[in-house]
N, C-alpha and C positions, 0 to 999 in steps of 0.2 A: 390259544391258551385255555379256552373253555374245556377242551378235552383233558388237558393236564389236570385242571382243578377237579373235574368230575372223576378222574381216575383216583386222585387222592381221597376224595370223599367215599368212593366205592370200596376202598381197601383199608379203611381206618382200623377195623378190627384186626386184620392180619398184621398191619404195621405195629399195632400195640402188642400183639402176641410175640412178634419178633423182638421188639424192645425188651419184653419180659425175659426172653432167652439171654439177651446181652447182659441184662442186669443181674442175672443169677450167677454170672461168672465173677468170683471175688478177685478181681484184678487189682490187687493192692500192691503198688509198686514199691512201697517202703519196706515190705517184709520179704525176706529171702525165701520163706517157706511157700510163698505164693508165686514163685517163679513159674511153675507149671500152669497156673491159672493165667498168668500174663501171656504165655505162649498160646494158650487155648483161646483167650480173648482176641489176640491178634489174628489167629487163623479163622475164627468165627467172623470177624469183621471183614477180612479179605474175601471170604466166601460171599458175604452179603454184597460187597462191592461188585463182585463178578455177576451176581444175580441181577444187579441194577444196570449192568451193561458196561461197566468199567473194566479195564485191564488192571488187575491188582497184583501187587507183589509185597512180600514181607522182607524188609530190609534189616539186616543184622547191624547191631551197634555193639560197643563194649558193654552196654547195659541192656535194657529191654528193647525189643524190636520196634521198628517204625513200619506202619502199614501205608502203602501208597496206592491210590487208585487213579487211573488216567483215562481220559477220552480226548483225542485231539482231531476228531473228524471234522471240525468246523473249518480247518484249514489254517495255513500260516498267516493269512491276513486278518483272521478273526481274533478278537481279544481272548486272553487266557485268564481264567479265574482260579486262584489257589484257595481252597477251603481247608482250614486247619481246625483240628480238635484233638482231644486226647481220650484214650480208652482206659487209662489207669484211674484208680479212685483212692480216696483217703481210707485209712483204717477205720473200722466201724465202732471201736470202743468209745465210750462204755456201753457194752451190749445191753446191760440191764435197763438202760434208758430208752431203748427202742420199743415202740408199741407193738410192732410186728417185726419179724426177723429181717435184718438189713439186706440180705441177699435173697429174699423171697418177696418179689414185688407185690404190692397190695394197693388197691384203689379204695380210698375213703373220701367222700365228699368232693369228688372231682379232682383229687390229688393222687398222684402216683408216688407211693412211698417206697424208697429203696436207696441203698448207697449207690451213688453215681447217676441217679435219675436225672438230676439237673446239672451235675458237675462231673463229667460232661457228656455222658453217654447219650442221654435223651436229646441234647442239643446238637451233638454230632450226627446222630442217626437220622434226624429229621432232614438233614441235607442229602443223605444217601437216598432217602425215599423221594425227595423232590427230584433228584436226578433220575431215579427209576421212572417216575411219572412222565417225564419228558421222553425218555427212551422208549417206553412201552406205547406211548400214544403217537409220537412223531418219528420214532426211529433214530433220533439224533438229538443233540443238545444245541441250543442257540449260540453257545460259546465253547471254546476249549476249556476243559475242567481238569484240575488236579486236586485230589483229596489227599491230605497228609494227616495221618493220625498217629500221634506218638504215645509212648507208654511211660513217660517219665515226667510229665508236667507236675505231678504232685510231689516230686522229689527234686525239683529244680531244673529239669530239662538239660542236664549236663551234656548229653550226647547229641542233642538236636542241632545246635548251632554248628558244630564241626561237620555234621552231616549235610546241612544246608550249604555251608561254604564249599564243601567238596563237590556238591552237585548243583551249584548255583545255576548253571545253564539249563539243567533239566527242570528246575523249579521256577524259571523265569516267568513272571506273570505281570499282567497289567493291573490287577487288583487282588487283594487278599481279604478273605471274609472269615471272621471268627465269631462263633456263637458260643460264648462261655461267660456271659454276663447277664445282668438282670434288667428288667423293665422298671421304670420308676414306680409304677403302680399298676394294679390289674386293669386291663383294657386300655392301657396307655403305652403303645409301642414306642420303643426307645432306641436311639442310636447313641452308642457310647462315645463320650467326648473326652474322657480322660481315664487314666489308670494310675494308681500309686505304684511306685517301685518298692523293692524289698531288700533288706539285708538281714540275714538270719544267723544267729550265733548260738553256741552252747558254752555255758560258764560252769566249770567244775572247781569246787573249793575243797581242798584236802587239809585235814588237821592231823590227828594222831594216826598211828599205823593201823589201828583197828578200833571198832566201837568200844567205848569204855562205860563203866558203871557211873551213872551221873551223880551218885552220892559220893563215891570214893574219889572221883576226879573232877566233878563239876566245880567251877570256880578257879581251878588251877590250870585248865587247858581251854583254849579258845574253841568254842563250839562252831564247827563249819556251817551248820544250819543258821545260827545266829549271825555269823559273819556274812553269809549270803543274803540274809534278810536286810542287813544294814546296807549292803551294796545296792540291792534292788530299791530300797527306800530312797536312795540318793538319786535315782533316775529322774525324779520330778520334784518341783518345788510345791509350795502350798496352793498354787493356782493351776496345778497340773500342766505347767509348761515343762518341757524337757530341760533338765538342769545340767546337761553334759556340755561343757564348753565347746563352742564352735558348731554345735548341732544345727543351728538355724542359719549359719553364715550364707549358704548358697540358695536359700529358699526363694522360689519365684513368688512374688506377692499376688500375681494373677488378678489385677483389679477388674479387667473385663469379664473374666470368668465368674468372679464373685457377683457381679451384677446379674448375670444370667441365673446364677444359683438362687439369688434372693427373689427372682421372679417366679420360681417354681412353686406349685401348690403343695407345700410340704406341711404335714400335720404332725407336730412334735408329740402330741399326746398319743396319737395312733401308733407312732413309732415306738414310744415307750412301752405301750401295751404289747406291741408285737414282740419286742425282745424280752418282755417280762421283768424289766428292771424297776426297782422302787422309784428311781429318779434318773434323769439324764444329767451327766456331768462330763466335763472335759476341760480342755485348755480355755482359760478365761478369755473373754472378748471375742470368741468365735461362735458362730451358729453351729447347730448340729451338722448340717450339710457341709459347711466349711471345714469342720473338724474331719469329716469323712473324705472330702475330695481335694482340698487344697492345703491341708496342714499335715506335716509329718508326725509320726508317733513312735513311741517305744513301748512294747507290750511284753508281758511275761506269758509264754505259751505253755509252760510246764514246769513243775517243781518236784524234786525228789530228794528225800533225806530221811534217815532215821527209821523208827518203827511206826508203821501205819496200820497194823493189823488190829484184830479185836482185842479188847482189854488193854492192860497197861504193861509197859516194859520201860523201866527207867534207864534209858540208854543215852549216852552222849555219842552221836554219830561221828564216824570218821570222815565222811564225805557228804557233800551237798551239791546238787546240780540244778541249773535252771536253763531252759530253752527260751530264747529271746528273739523277737522279731522287731525290726523297724520298718514302718511303711513310709515311703519317701515320695517327694514331689519333684517336679521338673527342676533340673540343675543340681540336684543332690546326687553325689556319686556313692554307690553302695560301698566300695572299697574304702573310701575316705571316712564314711560314717563308721564302718567297722573299726578303723584305726582309732577314731575319736572315742568310741565306746570302750575299746580295750584299754586305752590310756586312762580313761576315767575309772574303770573298774580297778585297775592296778593301783591307782592313786588313792582310792578310798578304802581299799581292802585293809582290814586291821592286821597288825603283826601277829604271827602265830599260825597263819594258814598259808597254803600255797594256792596259786591261781593258775588254772589252765583255761585259756580262751581260744575257742575254735570258731573261725568264720566259715560257715557251712555253704552258703550260696547267696547270691544277690541278683538284682535285676533293676534296670532303669525305669523311672516313671515315664509316662507318655501322655501327650495331649494332642488331640486330632487337629488336623488342618481341614476344617469343615468346608464343604462346597465342592464343586466339580462333579463330573459325570457319575462317579461311584456313589457319592452321597445323594445325589439327585435320584438316581435309579433306586437306591435303597428306600428313600422316602416314598416313592411311588409304590414300590412293592409292599411295604408295610401298610400303607393306606389301603391297598387292594385287599390285604388279608384281615386287617383289624377295623376297617371302616372309618379311620381317622388318621390325620397326619401324625408322624412321630414327633417326639420331643428329643432334645439333646441333654444328656445327663452324665455326670461323672460316676466313677466306680471306685469304692474305697480299697478294693483288692488289687492284686497284681497279676499280670500275665507277662512275665519278662520277655517272652519270645516276640512280642509285638514290636518293640524297638529293634530287635535283632532282624526280624523280617524286613523292616524298612531299610535298615543299614545294608544288609547283604543283597536283597533283591531289588531295592530301589522302587518299590511299589507302595501305593497307599493302602492302609489297613482300615477295614470297616468292622466295627464291633456291633453286631446285630444280635443281641441276646434275647432269650425268651424265658429266663428265670423270673422269679418274683421276690420282692422283699420277704424275709422271714422263711425262706425255703430250707433253712437249716443245712446248707452246704457245709461240709466238714464236721457236722454235728449229728447226734442221733435224730431219727425221724426226718432225714432228708427227703424232700419231695419235689415233684414238678407238676405244674398245672397240666391236666390232660387237654384242656382247651388251648393252652399255649403250644403244646406239642403239635396239635392238629393245625392251628393257625400258623405256626412256625413253618410247617411243610409248605403251606400255600405261599407264605412270604418268600421262602427260599426258592421255590419254583418260579415265582414272579420275578425275583431278582435276576435269575439267569436270563429270562426273556428280556428284561429291561436292559441288561448289559449287552445283549446281543443285538 
């Protein structure tokens, strides 16, 4: 293994330059105009997989392609590790809030700034380089490896599950490794213990057939923007508990996990400063980490209505729209939550407007079954890279494919993330720690050896 780690250290500059190339491709899956960029990113990634010693293919789907890299030279009796990541990224807007252009990677103060740097191109690519280090120094890998990189994670992974189900034998594995999460704190390697699920909706409120003069018609016609505001205001009570009937019925109270959470060295004031909020607030009776890891939420992700340009325009808008997401915890079903939210929206909507409710996508929450060979190997690998044992922590976000992998392939999933709190994933000035990118390669290489 010393040769493998020496190879990584000797090639850090090249690895960084290659990652810069990857990050310059604006592979935004949500925008149709970026379809050529999605194809270019898939082809670039497949080429780098081949350079690392994998057999790579670009698999077509009804949406964006899936890139698969395989090496099965360890033989049928050796374990197989499936490494999953995604090459698509979030839209970069608002562009004016970026300090440097989102698709021109820039290093400042040990941080690599670019859209996709941490979510998930940097975290995916470090595994490719760990594989390369083994192949270039030993001519082989300690285990059979399959790398699966999709292009639709940021838009709900609609085509991934059917693809995995269709090719379940090809992707059969003894363990599944995902690096798309964060460490609890700098220098503190972390194994992910839980993820929240998600249910995502769009609510459209329609009133008059066209925008109206707010003086000539205001007061006689229900304003869709006001109606939508009233609907949104009804989502929570005065204690920030979700006020939708039945929302909490299936929530797992997770008493054991709560005990683990309270033992973590969490600094609330540092967290407040990190997010830049005047104060922290949320569901009454819950700590900040409990709100993030073991309690469900409903949040407004976007609002659109009326005139928002420079100056004034006295308009009564004909439509209003909100994009809404619920983060869910174990035992909550996304489809059931969607039904409860829709019933509530239609119940509280005022007369005089029409409601269109669209359930866009959802995913189950997940909680790890800690222990066993996979987690023990990961603990040793992370300690080798970071110089200290890992901790176990939850994640407030969602990776819906985790539960689907376990369901379809019947293998345990390891979340071994190298992001950091405050990394601005999905926001302007997204960044990844250069140190974590480098140590992540060492950890990924060590994990393959430990599993072999």
